[in-house]
C-alpha positions as a printed Julia matrix, in Angstrom:
243×3 Matrix{Float64}:
  -0.02  -18.83  -29.65
  -2.19  -15.93  -30.73
  -0.63  -12.59  -30.0
  -2.73   -9.91  -28.12
  -3.19   -6.69  -29.91
  -1.99   -3.69  -27.85
  -3.17   -0.32  -29.28
  -0.66    1.71  -27.2
   2.97    2.05  -28.14
   5.15    0.07  -25.72
   8.44    1.75  -24.57
  11.3    -0.63  -23.54
  14.95   -0.31  -22.8
  16.73   -2.57  -25.24
  16.42   -4.6   -28.5
  16.19   -7.84  -26.64
  13.22   -6.46  -24.7
  11.62   -5.36  -27.94
  11.91   -8.83  -29.38
  10.3   -10.44  -26.32
   7.44   -7.94  -26.45
   6.77   -8.5   -30.12
   6.77  -12.3   -29.56
   4.07  -11.84  -26.92
   1.85   -9.04  -28.39
   1.08   -7.21  -31.58
   2.22   -3.68  -30.85
   4.51   -0.84  -31.85
   7.62   -0.55  -29.73
  10.03    2.29  -28.98
  13.52    1.44  -27.63
  15.22    3.96  -25.26
  18.71    2.22  -25.42
  19.15    2.54  -21.73
  19.16    5.59  -19.43
  20.78    8.05  -21.92
  17.54    8.77  -23.84
  18.08   11.02  -26.91
  15.93   14.08  -27.35
  14.61   12.59  -30.64
  13.51    9.44  -28.7
  11.59   11.63  -26.1
   9.92   13.38  -29.1
   8.77   10.02  -30.53
   7.41    8.95  -27.18
   5.55   12.21  -26.89
   4.08   11.94  -30.36
   3.02    8.28  -29.62
   1.35    9.34  -26.38
  -0.7    12.01  -28.24
  -1.56    9.63  -31.08
  -2.48    6.35  -29.51
  -1.06    6.28  -25.91
   2.14    4.86  -24.37
   2.93    1.96  -22.05
   6.29    2.27  -20.26
   7.58   -1.17  -19.74
  11.1    -1.18  -18.16
  13.16   -3.84  -16.27
  12.2    -4.32  -12.59
  15.49   -3.08  -11.34
  16.88    0.25  -10.11
  18.11    1.19  -13.68
  14.72    0.34  -15.09
  12.94    2.44  -12.42
  15.16    5.42  -13.16
  14.33    5.22  -16.83
  10.6     4.86  -16.03
  10.69    7.84  -13.84
  12.45    9.99  -16.52
   9.87    9.08  -19.16
   6.94    9.78  -16.81
   8.35   13.14  -15.92
   8.84   14.21  -19.48
   5.74   12.63  -20.94
   2.46   13.01  -19.08
  -0.37   10.51  -19.38
   1.74    7.36  -19.93
   0.43    4.02  -18.59
   2.97    1.8   -16.73
   3.39   -1.98  -16.98
   5.35   -4.04  -14.45
   6.97   -7.47  -14.15
   7.94   -8.92  -10.87
  11.64   -9.66  -10.37
  10.86  -13.38  -10.3
   9.1   -13.18  -13.68
  12.07  -11.24  -15.19
  14.94  -13.3   -13.67
  17.13  -15.84  -15.47
  20.61  -16.98  -14.64
  21.53  -14.0   -12.48
  20.02  -11.47  -14.95
  16.9    -9.32  -14.59
  15.22   -8.13  -17.73
  12.01   -8.22  -19.71
  13.69  -10.35  -22.24
  13.8   -13.14  -19.71
  10.09  -13.24  -19.0
   7.75  -15.8   -20.67
   4.98  -14.7   -23.09
   2.14  -15.12  -20.6
   3.89  -12.84  -18.03
   4.47  -10.14  -20.66
   0.96  -10.3   -22.0
  -0.49  -10.13  -18.47
   1.71   -7.23  -17.51
   0.79   -5.14  -20.65
  -2.91   -5.99  -20.48
  -2.97   -4.76  -16.85
  -0.9    -1.63  -17.3
  -1.88    1.15  -14.88
  -2.39    4.76  -15.57
  -1.1     7.46  -13.2
  -3.87    9.5   -11.88
  -3.74   13.19  -12.58
  -3.92   14.26   -9.0
  -2.94   11.56   -6.52
  -5.05   11.19   -3.43
  -3.26   10.17   -0.3
  -5.24    6.98    0.45
  -2.32    5.08    1.91
   0.18    6.08    4.59
   3.25    4.46    6.1
   0.99    3.16    8.9
  -0.87    0.95    6.36
   2.43   -0.65    5.2
   3.74   -1.18    8.74
   0.38   -2.66   10.04
   0.26   -5.13    7.07
   3.98   -6.26    7.31
   5.03   -4.41    4.14
   7.46   -2.27    5.93
   9.74   -2.45    9.04
   9.39   -6.15    9.64
  11.51   -9.23    8.54
  10.23  -10.38    5.11
   8.55   -7.09    4.3
  10.49   -6.82    1.13
   9.17  -10.19   -0.11
   5.65   -9.24    0.98
   5.86   -6.04   -1.06
   7.1    -8.18   -4.04
   4.01  -10.41   -3.8
   1.52   -7.62   -3.28
   3.1    -5.48   -6.11
   2.95   -8.48   -8.48
  -0.77   -9.01   -7.75
  -1.52   -5.25   -8.02
   0.62   -4.96  -11.1
   2.6    -2.0    -9.74
   5.88   -3.97   -9.49
   8.42   -4.19   -6.74
   9.69   -1.1    -4.93
  11.39   -0.03   -1.78
   9.16    1.24    0.97
   8.96    4.85   -0.41
   8.51    3.76   -3.99
   5.81    1.24   -3.09
   3.84    3.84   -1.07
   4.05    6.35   -3.88
   2.72    3.74   -6.46
  -0.23    2.81   -4.23
  -1.25    6.47   -4.14
  -0.34    7.4    -7.7
  -2.06    4.52   -9.54
  -5.51    4.96   -8.12
  -5.58    1.83   -6.06
  -8.53    1.63   -3.55
  -8.25    0.33    0.0
 -10.72   -2.51   -0.82
  -8.55   -3.63   -3.8
  -5.52   -3.44   -1.48
  -7.17   -5.53    1.18
  -8.42   -8.08   -1.31
  -4.84   -8.45   -2.67
  -3.5    -8.93    0.95
  -5.79  -11.95    1.26
  -4.68  -13.35   -2.09
  -1.08  -12.9    -1.01
  -1.63  -14.75    2.2
  -1.28  -11.66    4.38
  -4.93  -11.6     5.47
  -3.71  -12.11    9.02
  -2.28   -8.62    8.92
  -5.64   -7.25    7.9
  -7.25   -9.17   10.73
  -4.72   -7.82   13.14
  -5.33   -4.4    11.96
  -9.06   -4.79   12.48
  -8.49   -6.24   15.88
  -6.34   -3.29   16.79
  -8.96   -0.82   15.59
 -11.64   -2.6    17.72
  -9.36   -2.65   20.76
  -8.76    1.07   20.41
 -12.53    1.63   20.06
 -13.03   -0.45   23.21
 -10.4     1.42   25.16
 -11.94    4.75   24.06
 -15.36    3.62   25.31
 -13.87    2.59   28.61
 -12.16    6.02   28.98
 -15.36    7.85   28.19
 -17.2     5.83   30.85
 -14.47    6.55   33.31
 -14.77   10.26   32.64
 -18.52   10.13   33.06
 -18.25    8.53   36.56
 -15.83   11.14   37.61
 -18.04   14.0    36.56
 -18.77   16.87   39.1
 -22.27   15.5    39.74
 -21.04   11.97   40.32
 -18.21   13.26   42.52
 -20.74   15.29   44.6
 -22.89   12.13   45.03
 -19.8    10.1    46.22
 -18.89   12.72   48.75
 -22.39   12.67   50.16
 -22.24    8.93   50.37
 -18.93    9.05   52.25
 -20.42   11.65   54.65
 -23.43    9.36   55.57
 -21.01    6.53   56.18
 -18.88    8.79   58.46
 -22.04    9.93   60.52
 -23.2     6.33   60.84
 -19.77    5.18   61.96
 -19.67    8.08   64.57
 -23.09    7.11   66.0
 -22.04    3.51   66.27
 -18.9     4.39   68.23
 -20.93    6.72   70.63
 -23.42    3.95   71.27
 -20.57    1.51   72.13
 -18.94    4.1    74.42
 -22.34    4.62   76.23
 -22.76    0.94   76.72
 -19.33    0.54   78.23
 -19.98    3.45   80.75
 -23.42    2.01   81.94
 -21.83   -1.35   82.6
């Protein structure tokens, strides 16, 4: 199989990850050797980012996420590649070295750049409405959506931050929900929005009917009915007296 050429330098955690990456793509690789990254390694990553760019490619677990965060904090402008936990899992172990060549190639070719100034496009409400938080199975749903968006798995807070930091649009998000089989959530969200609009319209109409002008008209109508009822009773009373 022909290896894809990656122009950026790929940063991984260990030697086994390095071997797996080099089997899948033609790229320069820097190994951090775990969380305890040496200053000389940071300097290499910084130099690589200025020269040809860097892709941070760590394991989809808590340790890998901590290493990714350290690198992104120290070296600005890095792109980030993600594997799903399923792609990186083998015999109870999670790591890049367990992934097949196609998964590694796809992850690296779809690496995402962190936007300079993140825009808050997504809120917790979006996650809850689309069954990505606060419901049974929401963790599995985030796994599926994160895999399709290539932002990886994360807890609710991490997932929300990635949606906003990697420049994902609402249309892309909704499209992926459909691909992940969560389009019913999108439909429910739209139904809820329409229901709220309908309720708002009803409330506005109700307020219009209870305006001062309408209230005055209603009072006049009640007065006419009262006068008519009084006249009817007087007529009945006069008829009884004459008989």
